[in-house]
C-alpha positions as CSV (number, residue, x, y, z in Angstrom):
1,M,-20.7,76.4,42.5
2,S,-18.7,79.4,41.0
3,S,-15.9,78.6,38.3
4,T,-13.7,80.5,35.9
5,I,-11.1,78.7,33.7
6,T,-8.4,79.8,31.5
7,Y,-8.7,77.5,29.1
8,P,-5.6,76.6,26.5
9,T,-5.1,77.6,22.7
10,I,-6.2,74.4,20.7
11,R,-4.9,74.6,17.3
12,R,-7.9,74.7,15.0
13,D,-6.6,73.2,11.4
14,T,-9.5,74.8,9.0
15,T,-8.3,73.0,5.8
16,V,-9.4,69.6,7.0
17,V,-12.8,69.7,5.0
18,D,-15.4,66.1,4.7
19,S,-18.3,66.5,2.2
20,Y,-21.9,64.1,3.5
21,G,-25.0,63.2,2.3
22,N,-24.1,63.3,-1.5
23,N,-21.7,66.2,-1.1
24,T,-24.5,68.8,0.1
25,V,-22.8,69.3,3.5
26,S,-19.4,70.3,4.2
27,V,-18.0,69.9,7.4
28,N,-14.5,71.4,8.9
29,D,-12.8,68.6,11.3
30,A,-10.4,71.1,13.1
31,Y,-9.2,68.7,15.5
32,R,-8.3,66.0,13.1
33,W,-5.0,66.0,14.6
34,L,-6.2,64.8,17.8
35,E,-7.1,61.4,16.6
36,D,-3.6,60.5,16.8
37,P,-3.5,59.3,20.6
38,D,0.3,59.3,20.0
39,S,1.7,62.2,18.4
40,D,3.8,64.9,20.5
41,E,0.9,67.2,20.0
42,T,-1.9,65.2,21.4
43,V,0.3,64.1,24.4
44,K,0.8,67.9,25.2
45,F,-2.7,68.4,24.9
46,V,-3.4,65.4,27.3
47,S,-0.9,66.9,29.5
48,E,-2.7,70.6,29.6
49,Q,-6.3,69.0,29.7
50,N,-5.4,67.1,32.9
51,A,-4.1,69.8,34.3
52,I,-7.0,71.6,34.2
53,S,-8.9,68.7,35.7
54,Q,-6.5,68.3,38.3
55,D,-6.4,71.6,39.5
56,Y,-10.2,72.1,39.3
57,L,-11.2,68.9,41.3
58,N,-8.3,69.7,44.0
59,K,-10.5,72.5,44.6
60,I,-13.3,70.7,45.4
61,P,-13.8,70.8,49.4
62,Y,-14.9,67.3,50.4
63,R,-13.0,65.3,47.4
64,N,-10.7,63.6,49.7
65,K,-13.0,62.7,52.0
66,F,-15.3,61.2,49.6
67,F,-11.8,59.5,48.3
68,E,-10.8,57.9,51.6
69,H,-14.5,56.6,52.7
70,L,-15.0,54.7,49.4
71,K,-11.7,53.0,49.8
72,E,-12.6,51.9,53.8
73,V,-16.5,50.8,52.5
74,F,-15.1,49.6,48.8
75,N,-12.7,47.1,51.0
76,I,-15.3,43.9,51.4
77,P,-14.8,40.5,49.7
78,K,-16.4,40.5,45.7
79,F,-17.7,37.1,44.5
80,S,-18.3,35.8,41.3
81,C,-21.1,33.0,40.7
82,P,-18.9,29.7,41.0
83,S,-18.9,27.0,38.5
84,K,-18.3,23.2,38.8
85,Q,-15.8,21.8,36.7
86,P,-14.8,18.5,34.9
87,N,-12.2,17.7,37.6
88,G,-15.2,17.6,40.6
89,K,-13.5,21.5,41.7
90,Y,-15.3,24.4,41.9
91,Y,-13.8,27.9,40.3
92,Y,-14.8,31.6,41.2
93,F,-13.4,34.7,41.0
94,M,-13.3,36.7,44.5
95,N,-10.9,40.1,45.3
96,T,-10.4,40.1,49.0
97,G,-11.3,44.0,48.8
98,L,-8.7,46.3,47.4
99,Q,-6.6,43.8,44.9
100,N,-6.1,45.9,41.8
101,Q,-7.4,42.2,39.8
102,D,-10.0,39.6,40.9
103,V,-8.2,36.0,41.7
104,Y,-9.2,32.8,40.3
105,Y,-9.7,30.4,43.3
106,E,-10.3,26.7,43.4
107,L,-12.5,25.2,45.7
108,D,-11.7,21.4,46.5
109,S,-15.7,20.3,47.9
110,L,-18.5,22.5,48.9
111,S,-18.0,20.4,52.3
112,K,-15.1,23.2,52.9
113,S,-16.0,27.0,53.5
114,T,-14.7,29.4,50.6
115,D,-11.5,30.2,53.6
116,E,-10.8,27.0,52.6
117,S,-9.6,27.8,48.9
118,Q,-6.8,27.7,47.2
119,V,-5.7,30.9,44.7
120,F,-5.2,29.2,41.3
121,L,-4.6,32.2,38.9
122,D,-3.7,36.0,40.2
123,P,-3.4,38.2,37.5
124,N,-2.3,40.8,40.2
125,T,1.1,39.1,39.7
126,F,1.1,39.6,35.4
127,S,2.4,43.5,36.6
128,K,3.4,45.8,38.6
129,D,1.0,48.2,38.3
130,G,-1.9,46.2,38.2
131,T,-3.1,46.6,34.7
132,V,-2.9,43.7,33.2
133,A,-6.2,41.5,33.5
134,I,-7.4,38.3,32.7
135,Q,-10.2,38.3,30.1
136,S,-11.7,35.1,29.4
137,L,-10.8,31.6,30.4
138,S,-11.9,28.0,29.7
139,F,-11.5,24.5,30.8
140,S,-10.8,21.5,28.3
141,F,-13.6,18.8,28.3
142,D,-11.4,16.5,30.7
143,G,-10.8,19.5,32.9
144,K,-7.2,19.1,33.0
145,T,-6.3,22.1,31.1
146,L,-7.0,25.5,31.1
147,C,-6.6,28.2,28.8
148,Y,-7.3,31.7,29.7
149,S,-6.9,35.3,27.8
150,V,-5.0,38.0,29.1
151,S,-5.3,41.6,28.0
152,D,-2.7,44.8,28.6
153,A,-4.1,48.2,30.1
154,G,-7.5,47.4,29.1
155,S,-6.9,46.5,25.8
156,D,-9.5,44.6,23.4
157,W,-6.5,42.8,22.3
158,S,-5.6,40.0,24.0
159,T,-2.9,36.8,24.6
160,V,-4.3,33.5,25.0
161,Y,-1.9,31.0,27.5
162,F,-2.5,27.1,28.7
163,M,-2.0,26.0,32.1
164,D,-1.7,22.2,33.3
165,V,-4.7,22.4,36.0
166,A,-2.9,19.8,38.3
167,S,0.5,21.3,38.5
168,R,-0.6,25.1,37.7
169,E,2.5,25.2,35.0
170,K,2.2,27.3,31.9
171,L,2.4,25.3,28.9
172,D,4.7,26.2,25.4
173,D,1.8,27.4,23.8
174,V,0.9,31.0,23.5
175,I,-1.5,32.4,20.9
176,I,-0.9,36.3,20.6
177,R,-2.9,39.0,19.1
178,T,-6.2,37.7,19.7
179,K,-9.4,39.7,20.1
180,F,-12.9,38.7,21.4
181,A,-11.4,35.3,21.2
182,S,-14.0,33.0,22.0
183,L,-11.9,30.1,23.5
184,R,-13.6,26.8,23.1
185,W,-12.1,23.4,23.3
186,T,-12.8,20.7,20.9
187,A,-13.7,17.3,22.7
188,D,-10.5,15.6,22.3
189,N,-8.9,17.9,24.6
190,R,-6.0,18.7,22.3
191,G,-7.2,22.1,20.7
192,I,-9.4,25.2,21.1
193,F,-11.2,27.9,18.3
194,Y,-10.3,31.1,19.1
195,A,-11.3,34.5,17.1
196,T,-9.0,37.4,15.9
197,Y,-8.7,39.5,13.2
198,A,-7.0,39.3,9.6
199,G,-3.2,40.5,9.5
200,A,-2.7,40.8,13.6
201,L,0.5,39.6,13.3
202,D,1.4,41.5,9.9
203,G,5.2,42.3,10.4
204,D,5.8,40.6,14.2
205,N,6.8,36.7,13.7
206,S,7.6,37.1,17.5
207,T,5.7,34.6,19.9
208,D,7.1,37.2,22.8
209,D,3.6,39.2,24.1
210,S,5.4,42.2,25.0
211,K,6.6,42.5,21.5
212,K,3.1,42.7,19.9
213,P,2.8,46.1,17.5
214,Q,1.3,48.3,20.6
215,T,3.8,50.7,22.0
216,E,3.4,51.0,25.9
217,A,2.8,55.1,25.5
218,G,-0.4,54.8,23.5
219,I,-2.5,52.3,21.5
220,E,-3.4,51.2,17.9
221,V,-6.5,53.0,16.3
222,K,-7.0,51.7,13.2
223,R,-9.8,49.7,11.8
224,T,-9.8,45.9,12.4
225,D,-11.8,44.7,9.2
226,V,-11.7,41.0,8.7
227,Q,-12.8,38.8,11.7
228,E,-11.0,35.0,11.7
229,V,-12.2,31.8,13.5
230,Y,-8.9,29.6,14.1
231,F,-8.1,26.3,15.4
232,H,-4.8,25.7,17.4
233,R,-3.6,22.2,18.4
234,L,-2.0,21.8,21.4
235,G,2.1,21.8,21.0
236,T,2.1,23.4,17.5
237,P,3.2,27.0,16.3
238,R,0.6,29.8,15.9
239,S,1.8,29.7,12.3
240,S,0.3,26.3,11.6
241,D,-3.1,27.0,13.2
242,V,-6.0,26.5,10.6
243,C,-8.3,29.2,9.6
244,V,-12.1,27.9,9.7
245,A,-14.1,30.6,9.1
246,R,-13.3,34.0,7.4
247,C,-15.6,37.1,7.1
248,V,-15.3,38.7,3.7
249,D,-17.4,38.8,0.8
250,E,-20.7,39.0,1.6
251,L,-19.7,38.7,4.8
252,S,-17.8,41.7,5.3
253,E,-18.2,43.8,8.4
254,H,-19.9,40.9,10.0
255,F,-18.8,39.4,13.2
256,F,-18.7,35.5,14.3
257,S,-19.2,34.5,18.0
258,I,-18.5,30.9,18.3
259,T,-19.2,28.2,21.1
260,T,-18.9,24.3,21.2
261,S,-22.0,22.2,22.1
262,D,-21.8,20.8,26.1
263,D,-20.7,17.0,24.4
264,G,-18.5,18.6,21.8
265,Q,-20.6,17.2,19.0
266,Y,-20.4,20.8,17.0
267,L,-19.0,24.2,16.7
268,I,-21.7,26.7,16.8
269,A,-21.3,29.8,15.1
270,S,-23.6,33.0,15.4
271,I,-23.0,35.5,12.5
272,S,-24.3,38.9,13.1
273,K,-24.2,42.3,11.1
274,G,-21.8,44.1,13.6
275,T,-23.4,44.6,17.4
276,L,-27.2,43.5,16.0
277,R,-28.4,40.5,17.3
278,E,-30.1,39.3,14.3
279,N,-28.0,36.4,13.4
280,Q,-27.4,33.8,10.8
281,L,-26.4,30.1,12.7
282,W,-23.6,27.5,11.3
283,I,-23.2,24.5,12.8
284,L,-19.8,22.7,12.2
285,P,-20.1,18.8,13.2
286,L,-16.9,17.6,14.8
287,T,-15.4,14.4,14.9
288,K,-13.5,12.9,18.0
289,K,-10.2,13.4,16.7
290,S,-9.0,17.3,16.6
291,D,-6.5,16.2,13.4
292,S,-9.9,16.2,10.9
293,I,-9.9,19.9,10.9
294,V,-9.7,20.7,7.6
295,E,-8.6,24.0,5.3
296,Q,-12.3,24.2,4.4
297,P,-15.0,23.0,6.8
298,N,-18.0,21.6,5.8
299,W,-20.5,24.3,7.7
300,T,-24.2,23.5,8.2
301,K,-25.9,27.0,7.5
302,L,-28.7,26.2,9.7
303,I,-30.1,29.7,9.7
304,E,-29.2,31.6,6.4
305,N,-31.1,35.0,7.0
306,M,-30.6,37.8,9.5
307,D,-34.4,38.4,10.1
308,F,-34.6,37.1,14.2
309,V,-32.3,36.5,17.1
310,Y,-31.2,32.7,17.4
311,E,-29.1,32.2,20.4
312,F,-27.6,28.5,21.0
313,V,-28.4,26.9,24.0
314,T,-28.0,23.2,23.8
315,S,-27.9,20.3,21.6
316,E,-29.1,16.4,22.0
317,G,-28.5,14.3,18.9
318,D,-29.7,15.9,15.5
319,L,-32.0,18.9,18.2
320,V,-30.3,22.1,18.3
321,Y,-32.4,24.0,21.4
322,L,-32.2,27.7,20.6
323,R,-33.8,31.1,22.3
324,T,-35.5,33.1,19.3
325,N,-38.0,35.5,18.8
326,A,-38.8,34.6,15.5
327,Q,-42.8,34.6,15.9
328,A,-42.2,35.6,19.6
329,D,-41.4,38.8,20.1
330,K,-40.8,37.8,23.9
331,F,-38.4,35.0,22.5
332,R,-39.1,31.7,23.0
333,L,-37.4,28.3,23.0
334,I,-37.5,25.9,19.6
335,T,-35.4,23.1,18.6
336,I,-34.2,22.6,14.7
337,N,-33.5,19.1,13.5
338,V,-30.1,19.6,11.9
339,K,-30.6,17.4,9.1
340,T,-34.4,17.8,8.4
341,K,-34.2,21.8,9.6
342,E,-37.6,20.3,11.5
343,I,-38.8,23.3,13.8
344,K,-40.4,22.4,17.1
345,E,-41.6,24.7,20.0
346,V,-40.4,23.9,23.7
347,I,-41.1,26.8,25.4
348,K,-44.0,28.9,24.2
349,E,-43.9,32.9,24.3
350,S,-44.8,34.6,27.6
351,S,-47.6,36.9,27.7
352,T,-45.9,39.4,29.6
353,D,-42.3,38.7,30.4
354,I,-39.2,38.4,28.2
355,L,-37.8,35.3,28.0
356,E,-33.9,36.2,29.0
357,D,-31.7,32.9,29.1
358,V,-32.2,29.3,29.3
359,T,-29.3,27.3,30.8
360,R,-29.1,23.0,30.6
361,V,-28.9,21.5,33.9
362,Y,-28.8,17.7,35.4
363,D,-29.1,16.2,31.9
364,K,-32.8,17.0,31.2
365,Y,-33.7,20.0,32.7
366,F,-33.5,24.0,32.0
367,V,-33.0,27.0,34.2
368,V,-35.0,29.2,32.7
369,R,-34.9,33.1,33.7
370,Y,-37.3,35.9,32.7
371,L,-37.2,39.4,32.6
372,S,-40.4,41.0,34.2
373,H,-40.2,45.3,34.1
374,V,-36.5,44.6,34.4
375,K,-36.6,42.2,37.7
376,S,-35.2,38.8,37.1
377,I,-37.5,35.7,37.5
378,L,-36.1,32.1,37.6
379,Y,-38.1,29.0,36.7
380,L,-37.3,25.0,36.5
381,H,-38.5,23.2,32.8
382,E,-38.6,19.9,31.9
383,M,-36.3,19.9,28.6
384,E,-38.6,17.0,26.6
385,S,-41.8,18.4,26.9
386,G,-40.7,22.3,28.1
387,Q,-43.3,22.0,31.0
388,Q,-42.5,24.4,34.1
389,V,-41.6,22.4,37.1
390,R,-40.8,24.8,39.6
391,K,-40.5,28.7,40.3
392,F,-37.2,29.7,42.3
393,D,-38.5,31.5,45.6
394,L,-35.8,34.3,45.2
395,P,-35.9,38.2,46.6
396,I,-36.6,40.5,43.5
397,G,-33.3,41.7,41.9
398,N,-30.8,41.0,38.8
399,I,-30.2,37.2,38.5
400,S,-27.2,35.2,37.1
401,V,-26.8,31.5,36.7
402,W,-24.5,29.0,36.9
403,G,-25.5,24.9,35.7
404,D,-24.1,22.4,33.3
405,Q,-26.2,19.4,31.5
406,F,-23.7,16.8,33.4
407,E,-24.3,18.3,36.7
408,S,-27.4,18.7,39.2
409,E,-25.7,21.6,41.5
410,I,-26.9,25.2,40.0
411,F,-25.4,28.2,41.6
412,V,-27.8,31.3,41.5
413,R,-26.3,35.1,42.5
414,L,-28.2,37.6,43.1
415,E,-27.8,41.4,43.6
416,S,-30.2,44.7,43.3
417,F,-29.8,48.3,44.3
418,L,-29.7,47.9,48.2
419,S,-28.6,44.3,48.5
420,P,-25.0,43.2,47.7
421,T,-23.8,40.2,46.2
422,T,-25.8,36.9,47.9
423,I,-25.1,33.5,45.9
424,Y,-27.3,30.4,46.5
425,M,-27.0,27.1,45.6
426,C,-29.2,24.6,45.2
427,N,-29.0,20.2,44.1
428,L,-31.5,19.0,41.9
429,A,-30.2,15.3,42.5
430,D,-31.7,15.8,46.6
431,S,-34.9,16.7,44.8
432,L,-36.2,19.1,41.9
433,D,-38.0,20.7,44.8
434,A,-34.7,21.3,46.4
435,S,-34.5,25.0,48.4
436,L,-32.0,27.2,47.8
437,H,-29.6,27.6,50.6
438,V,-26.9,30.8,50.7
439,F,-23.5,29.9,49.7
440,K,-21.7,33.4,49.8
441,R,-23.4,36.2,51.2
442,I,-21.2,39.6,51.0
443,E,-22.0,41.5,54.0
444,F,-22.0,45.2,53.6
445,Q,-21.6,47.9,56.9
446,G,-20.4,51.3,54.9
447,V,-24.2,52.7,54.7
448,D,-27.2,51.9,56.8
449,L,-29.3,50.2,54.1
450,T,-32.3,50.1,56.4
451,S,-32.6,53.5,56.0
452,L,-32.7,53.7,51.9
453,T,-35.5,52.4,49.4
454,T,-35.9,51.6,46.2
455,E,-38.7,52.8,44.3
456,Q,-39.3,52.4,40.4
457,V,-41.8,54.0,38.3
458,F,-43.4,54.0,35.0
459,V,-43.1,57.5,32.6
460,D,-45.0,58.2,29.5
461,S,-42.7,59.6,26.6
462,N,-44.2,60.5,23.9
463,G,-40.9,60.1,21.6
464,L,-41.4,61.1,18.1
465,D,-44.8,60.2,17.5
466,S,-47.2,61.0,20.5
467,S,-49.9,58.8,18.9
468,H,-48.0,55.8,20.5
469,P,-46.6,56.7,23.7
470,V,-44.8,53.9,25.9
471,K,-44.1,53.6,29.5
472,V,-40.7,54.0,30.7
473,P,-39.4,52.2,33.5
474,M,-37.0,54.3,36.0
475,F,-35.9,52.9,39.3
476,L,-35.3,55.5,42.2
477,V,-32.9,54.5,45.2
478,H,-33.0,57.3,48.3
479,R,-33.4,57.8,52.2
480,K,-37.2,56.9,53.4
481,N,-37.6,60.0,55.2
482,L,-36.5,61.7,51.7
483,Q,-38.6,65.3,51.3
484,K,-40.3,66.1,47.8
485,N,-39.4,69.7,48.3
486,A,-37.6,69.6,44.5
487,Q,-34.3,70.8,46.1
488,N,-32.5,67.1,46.3
489,P,-29.6,66.6,44.0
490,T,-30.5,63.7,41.7
491,S,-27.7,61.9,40.0
492,I,-29.4,59.9,37.1
493,Y,-27.8,57.3,35.0
494,V,-28.2,55.8,31.8
495,Y,-27.3,53.9,28.6
496,G,-30.4,52.9,26.3
497,G,-28.6,50.8,23.6
498,F,-26.8,47.8,21.8
499,S,-30.2,45.3,22.8
500,I,-28.7,45.8,26.2
501,P,-30.9,46.3,29.6
502,T,-29.6,48.1,32.3
503,K,-30.7,46.0,35.4
504,P,-30.2,46.5,39.3
505,F,-27.1,46.7,40.4
506,F,-25.3,47.4,43.4
507,S,-23.1,50.5,43.3
508,I,-20.9,51.2,46.2
509,A,-20.2,54.6,45.2
510,A,-23.8,55.7,44.6
511,L,-24.8,54.7,47.8
512,L,-22.1,56.5,49.3
513,W,-23.2,59.6,47.4
514,I,-27.1,58.9,48.8
515,H,-25.3,58.2,52.3
516,H,-23.2,62.0,52.4
517,F,-25.4,64.0,50.2
518,D,-28.9,63.0,50.9
519,G,-28.8,62.6,46.9
520,I,-31.0,60.4,44.9
521,F,-29.7,57.9,42.3
522,V,-32.0,57.1,39.7
523,V,-31.4,54.2,36.9
524,T,-33.6,55.0,33.3
525,N,-34.6,52.1,31.4
526,V,-35.0,54.3,28.3
527,R,-35.7,52.7,24.4
528,G,-32.7,51.2,22.7
529,G,-31.8,49.0,25.5
530,A,-33.5,45.4,25.7
531,E,-35.8,45.6,29.0
532,Y,-38.4,44.4,26.6
533,G,-36.9,43.0,23.9
534,E,-36.0,43.7,20.4
535,V,-38.8,45.7,20.1
536,W,-37.9,48.0,22.9
537,H,-34.5,47.9,21.2
538,K,-35.5,48.6,17.4
539,D,-37.5,51.7,19.2
540,G,-34.4,53.5,20.0
541,Y,-31.6,52.8,17.1
542,K,-31.3,53.9,13.9
543,S,-33.8,56.4,12.3
544,K,-35.6,56.2,16.1
545,K,-32.2,57.1,18.2
546,R,-34.2,60.1,19.1
547,N,-36.4,58.5,21.2
548,T,-33.6,57.2,23.7
549,Y,-32.9,61.0,24.4
550,L,-36.5,61.9,24.4
551,D,-37.1,59.1,26.9
552,L,-34.7,60.2,29.3
553,C,-35.9,63.9,29.2
554,A,-39.2,62.8,29.8
555,C,-37.9,60.8,32.9
556,T,-35.9,64.0,33.6
557,E,-39.0,66.4,33.6
558,W,-41.4,63.8,35.7
559,L,-38.5,64.0,38.5
560,I,-39.1,67.9,38.5
561,S,-43.3,67.9,38.0
562,N,-43.0,65.4,41.0
563,K,-41.4,67.8,43.3
564,Y,-38.1,65.2,43.3
565,T,-35.9,67.5,42.2
566,Q,-35.2,70.7,39.9
567,P,-32.7,71.5,37.0
568,E,-29.7,72.9,38.8
569,K,-30.0,70.0,40.7
570,I,-30.0,67.2,38.6
571,S,-27.1,65.4,36.6
572,I,-26.9,62.9,34.1
573,M,-24.5,59.7,33.8
574,G,-23.4,57.5,31.1
575,G,-20.5,55.5,29.6
576,S,-19.7,54.1,26.4
577,N,-23.0,54.7,24.2
578,G,-24.8,56.0,27.3
579,G,-21.9,59.0,27.0
580,L,-23.7,59.8,24.1
581,T,-26.9,59.4,25.5
582,V,-26.2,62.0,27.8
583,A,-23.8,64.2,25.8
584,A,-27.0,64.1,22.8
585,C,-29.3,65.0,25.9
586,A,-27.1,67.8,26.9
587,N,-27.1,69.5,23.4
588,M,-30.8,68.8,22.9
589,R,-31.9,70.3,26.4
590,P,-29.7,72.1,27.6
591,D,-31.9,73.8,30.2
592,L,-33.2,70.4,32.0
593,F,-29.8,69.7,33.8
594,G,-27.2,71.4,35.9
595,C,-24.3,68.5,35.0
596,T,-23.1,65.8,32.9
597,V,-20.5,63.3,33.0
598,I,-19.6,61.7,29.8
599,Q,-17.6,58.3,30.5
600,V,-15.4,56.9,27.5
601,G,-18.5,58.3,25.3
602,V,-18.9,57.9,21.3
603,L,-19.2,61.5,20.6
604,D,-18.4,61.8,16.9
605,L,-20.8,60.1,14.6
606,Y,-19.3,61.3,11.4
607,R,-16.4,59.3,12.0
608,Y,-16.6,56.6,14.6
609,H,-16.9,53.7,12.3
610,K,-13.5,54.8,11.0
611,F,-11.5,53.3,13.7
612,T,-10.6,49.8,15.5
613,I,-14.2,47.8,15.9
614,G,-16.6,51.3,15.6
615,Y,-17.7,50.5,12.5
616,Y,-19.5,47.0,14.3
617,W,-22.2,50.2,15.2
618,C,-23.3,51.0,12.1
619,G,-26.5,49.0,12.7
620,E,-27.1,50.9,15.7
621,Y,-26.7,54.2,14.5
622,G,-26.5,54.4,11.2
623,N,-23.6,55.0,8.6
624,P,-22.5,58.3,8.1
625,D,-20.9,57.7,4.3
626,I,-24.8,56.8,3.1
627,P,-26.6,59.7,2.3
628,E,-30.3,58.6,4.0
629,E,-28.1,57.1,7.2
630,F,-26.4,60.5,7.4
631,E,-29.6,62.2,8.2
632,W,-30.2,60.1,11.1
633,I,-26.9,61.0,12.6
634,K,-26.5,64.7,11.7
635,S,-28.8,65.8,14.2
636,I,-28.0,63.5,17.0
637,S,-24.0,63.9,17.0
638,P,-23.0,65.2,19.7
639,L,-19.6,66.7,18.4
640,H,-21.6,68.5,16.1
641,N,-24.7,69.7,17.6
642,I,-23.0,71.9,20.4
643,P,-25.0,75.1,20.7
644,N,-24.1,78.4,19.7
645,N,-24.6,80.8,22.7
646,P,-27.1,79.0,25.0
647,K,-28.5,80.5,27.9
648,S,-27.8,77.4,30.1
649,Y,-25.8,74.5,29.4
650,P,-24.7,72.2,32.4
651,A,-21.6,71.5,33.9
652,I,-19.2,68.8,32.1
653,L,-16.8,66.4,32.7
654,I,-15.5,63.7,30.1
655,T,-13.8,61.0,31.3
656,T,-11.7,58.7,29.1
657,A,-8.3,56.9,28.5
658,D,-5.6,56.6,26.5
659,H,-5.6,53.1,26.3
660,D,-9.2,53.1,24.9
661,D,-8.9,51.0,21.6
662,R,-13.3,50.4,21.7
663,V,-14.3,54.2,21.6
664,V,-10.9,55.8,20.9
665,P,-9.8,58.5,23.3
666,G,-10.0,60.7,20.2
667,H,-13.7,61.2,20.7
668,S,-13.4,62.6,24.0
669,F,-10.4,64.8,23.0
670,K,-12.0,66.4,19.7
671,Y,-15.5,66.9,21.9
672,I,-13.6,68.8,25.0
673,A,-11.8,71.0,22.5
674,Q,-14.7,71.9,20.6
675,L,-17.0,72.4,23.7
676,Q,-14.2,74.9,25.1
677,H,-14.0,76.7,21.8
678,Q,-17.5,77.1,21.8
679,L,-18.4,77.5,25.2
680,S,-15.7,78.3,27.1
681,E,-16.8,82.2,27.3
682,T,-20.7,81.1,28.5
683,M,-19.6,78.5,31.0
684,N,-17.4,80.9,32.7
685,R,-20.4,83.3,32.8
686,L,-22.5,80.5,34.5
687,G,-19.6,79.6,36.7
688,R,-19.8,76.1,35.1
689,P,-16.3,74.0,33.9
690,L,-15.5,72.1,30.6
691,I,-13.1,69.3,31.7
692,I,-11.3,66.0,30.5
693,R,-10.2,63.7,33.1
694,I,-7.8,61.2,31.1
695,D,-6.8,58.3,32.6
696,V,-3.1,56.4,31.9
697,R,-2.7,53.0,31.1
698,A,-6.6,51.8,31.1
699,G,-9.0,51.2,28.4
700,H,-12.7,50.9,28.0
701,G,-13.4,49.9,31.5
702,A,-12.7,46.0,32.0
703,G,-9.6,44.9,33.6
704,K,-9.5,48.6,35.2
705,P,-7.8,48.1,38.4
706,T,-9.2,49.0,41.4
707,V,-7.5,51.6,42.6
708,K,-8.2,53.4,39.5
709,R,-12.0,53.0,39.5
710,I,-12.5,54.7,43.2
711,E,-10.3,57.3,42.1
712,E,-12.5,57.7,39.4
713,L,-15.3,57.2,41.2
714,S,-14.7,59.8,43.9
715,D,-13.7,62.3,41.2
716,T,-16.9,61.8,39.4
717,Y,-19.2,62.3,42.4
718,S,-17.0,64.7,44.3
719,F,-17.4,66.8,40.9
720,I,-21.6,65.8,40.7
721,S,-21.8,66.9,43.9
722,Y,-20.2,70.4,43.9
723,A,-22.0,71.1,40.4
724,L,-25.0,70.9,42.0
725,G,-24.4,72.8,45.1
726,A,-25.1,69.7,47.3
727,Q,-24.2,70.1,51.0
728,W,-21.5,67.2,52.5
729,H,-23.1,65.3,55.6
730,D,-20.8,63.2,57.8
């Protein structure tokens, strides 16, 4: 690959200077003006950058062929895990293949085929361009009413609507301007609890979602500070909703996640410091009539500190069941008596595996999911004794479960790198040992999966402390006949943050890339995620964040030393926090990679906390306004650590969206501007591009229309292949 690009001249403002670290460090923020996504100057910048990237991508000879083949093989049904609702019917999302948004279906009985199911809610009818999506939904306790939230162009802001299930008619109630709504019903079916932010309706008294204060051209980037939880009673206006919790005073910058117990007896609030998992736990007893909700609800503070994770599972009378890592690094299940606060252990900590999820089913049982070296294992336990009853016989992969304490049926969804979605069903009323049978299996014909293999290896990484090296899991997907000749194009995917594990997933685009370019697709499970619980997370956050990047470099070096590939043949890719991960590694070790794809990345760590909900991430990265924590940040912030005159630097593709109001596009705009200013001559000499692909009417990723996803995936893998000099094979 060779490339000489004439980059536009981007205005630098040398008058914008900020001070950090007790005023010991002065930083010129030359592209501050790019933080305003709606200014004429930014609009011009976006147009010029898209012209450059499209011109470059248009020159890739196999780009259109990859797009057409991906579109062809993408056209297969895709199913979510079904759920049974109180009306006795079954509901699930399905996409027939190329629909822009997944459609919500209703199935009367399991005796019927899914081919006989009925469309219940179709978001493809919500907009002409397919950019309006269902964000969340919740049935009332009696199953007669559905509430669902809808977002526009990928925004985190949403509008809540209500529907009569039998007639499928919309009700008059509309709740506009919610965010991370956590929709939960009261037991009398007359109202819901939901979350939003203070001032969400300022300057707008309209009930028309189309008139909310967001323009079609751009997004809101201002910080949303005070989260609030409200109660809305059906048939009343939004203005009469009652606030039952507010993050102010000692809870400033905290986050409420709410749920209700299965029997409607309690409203449970988990309060955390931003995105950190350690939490307080509050309980609000609910009477049978929602009219009793008052301005000052009587919360019981069940857990008052934030030293450990306490995740609500279910309740039984005065007992609340919680998954926790208190005195159990790998998590255990306990009960707490709401009245006496007495704690008892139900399921003890495993010596080897992470207790990842507990679901109550069939009144007195738990389906328990463990994570064992990034692979799911499923068991059935008795609720009262905690004793294991059975292990479910399932293939290796990533498992998700639906179950309900009032139902004997459970659904299990499984997928892995080489196995598309399979949904199993089991009825415990038949027998506790009743076998799982296939409810729905997705057939994939686009690539011969039998010619491929997955291997898992464990890589030694010294990280920041060579006296305590760790084993980093890594998955490799490739052809069975792969030759270890150091010539294989290799695409590494990474996330590494926020206590989120990267488990096996089925990627049609990655498989197609292996097929056409004889590539290796790699997933690294670096520190910062939750592959081994909070211990693994905390070894890769705050002052130890560099461990995440050192782990990725160690994995890359392992691939090289074991003759799978070489630096010029390696691409690293990640989104959001993963975008930060790969951008930081490109700066730290530009000699180690031939290509870097940065998707909606957090790239300006000096100012990330000043936009939308970015301040929630201070617990992960550190607060740049605190001198000690600024020291952690200044060595990793991608915008501020681009090397000067490097001998080598990877080709760069940045992808972002003009409506991303989680990681605002200003991150990507400022970063590409600085890259082009600082490295354009170097990169033209190396024949490697610095380009950004800016999507329109799209957000952080959720709800992105299928056609936009296919276009972006095609451009991404075409860019990677071209940058690595990979050869196309039909």
